[in-house]
Structures are given as C-alpha cells and as structure tokens.
N, C-alpha and C positions, 0 to 999 in steps of 0.2 A: 110764782114767788120770785122775787128779784133779790139775788144774793150780793149784789154790788153795791149795796147803799145801808144807810142806818136803820133802815125800816124793817131789817130782818125780822122774823117770827119764828120762834122755836116750834117743832112741830115733831110729829111721829108718824108712822103708818104701820099697819100690820101686813106680814109676808107668811103664807101659808108655808108650812114646813113639815110635810109627812103628818106625824101626830103631835107635832109640837107647832109653836107659832114663833114665827121672827118679828123682831121690831127693828125698825130703822128709824132712828131719831136725831134730830139735829138742835144746835143751840148756838147762839152768838158766842158764849163763853164756855169754857169746859165745864163750870159750875151749872149753868144752864142746860148742858147736854145731860149731866148726871140727874138734874132735878126732873127733866121731860122723860128720861127714860124710865126713872121710878113711876112716874105718873101713868106711862104706857103700860108698865108691867100691871100695876092695880087696876088699869082699865081693861085688861083682861079678865081680870078676877070679879069685878063688880061694876056698876055703874058709879064712876066718880061723883057725880053731881048728888048723889044719895048720902054720900058720906060726909060729916060735919068735921069739926077740929077740937073736940072736946078735951082730947088728951095730947100730950106732947112728950116726945122723947129726943134726948141729945144723942146722936149717932156720930162716932169717929170710928173711921175705917182706915187701915194702912195696908199697902201693897207695895210690891216691887215695881210695877208699871201699870200704866192706866187701863190696859185690858183687864188685868187681875184685879185692879180696884174696882172697875165695873162690876165683875162678877161678885166680889165680896160685898159690896154696897147692896147691891140688890138682894143678895142672899141673907145679909143681916136684917133688910126690911122684911123679908119672908119670915125669918126667925122672930121678929117683933109680932108679925101677924099671927103666927101659930101660938108662941109663948104669952102673949099678953092678950089674945083673941080680941084684936084691933085692926080694923081696915085703916089703911093711911090713904091720906087725899092730898096732903100738901107737903111740900118737900123743899125745905129752905136749905139749900148746899151754901153755907157761908164761905167755905174756901176749900180749895184743892192746892196743896202746896207740895214741891219737892224738897224734902229735907234729908241730906245724906243720901243713902240709896234707895229711899222709898217715898211713895207718894201719899200724902195724908189728907183725908177728906174729913172736914168737920160741918156738922149739919144739925138741925133742928126739924124733925118731922111730926106731922099732926094728924090725927085721925079719930074715930070713935069706935067705941066697943061694937063688935059684931051683933047684929039684930036682924034677923030673917024678915021680921015684920016692917022694917024700914028700908034696908038695903037690898037691891037687886043683884044677887050673886050669878054670875056667870059660869065661870069653870074654876078648877083649883090649878093653881101653879105649883108642881112639886119641887123643881129646881131651875137654877140658871145654868145654862151649860156653856162650854168654851166652843162649841160648834159655831162656825162662821164668824166668831168674836172679833170685832175690830173697833177700835177708838181712833179717829184721825182728825188731825187739823186740816181743815181745806183752805181755801184762800182767805175768807173772811168769816168762816163759822167752823163748828165742830159737828162730827157726824159719828154716829155709833151703830153696829148691828148686832144685836143679842138674840140669842135662840133661847126660849124657855120650854121647858119639859112640863108637859100637861098631864 
C-alpha cells in the first residue's frame, strides 16, 4: 500500500495478543480511523457482510485525549450492542473536534437487531482495554492500536 499519495485506503489487521485480540487500523483522516476501528471490532464479533443497516443511532462521545476517545467510542458501541441487541455494521464518524480541553466525536452508526439465523457470530468482545493503546498521526495518515478483551 502506498502511503504517499491520495489513493490511500483505510484498512485494519488483527494481531494475536494472549487471550485477547489486537487491532491495528489506519485511515486517511482521524474520522476514518475511528470508523475503521469500529468496523474492525465488530468484525471480531460477527461477519460484517451479514449485518444490514435497518437501525441507526446518534452517538456522541467526549474524552480528554484521542486515546481515551478511542476507548470510550468503542465501549459506547459495545454498550449499544448489549443494550439494544443490535450488531453494528456502518460507522459514519461525522466529526472529531477539540473544544476547550476535550475531544468530541459526533457520529451516526447503523446496524441490525441480532439474529442467529442471519448473522454469523464469531466471538464476544467483553471490553476495550488501554493495553498497548495508541492513536497517532503519521506523515499523511492516522494509525491506532487497540486491544480487545475477549
């Protein structure tokens, strides 16, 4: 993948981490990075291609720094999964802005009610951890590493 041009493609990869799973994701913008990280997390849980977009949720999260924002964002999505019994598949992070002393993420996320007959479940994600957590601006893209507790 060439990172020095406008053809940058957001992506993620999984990294084994004891009984957990690590995700290293990248995006051209910080908003792309947060979207692709969410997609990667739900890809650990289920086959994303099986999940539609019949339900939507407005999600706003605020944190002191980008690393905490990543944990809070992914944790909020896990809360929606648990409380609304909805697998999420599309993550439209509309903005991440720094206001005063905090970062604020605004988004709309989409998914379908959980249904074992339609969706192929893989594993349960219990929590998003701070272990090896990083969110970094590289030359012309953003990169993050997150470890999920399974």
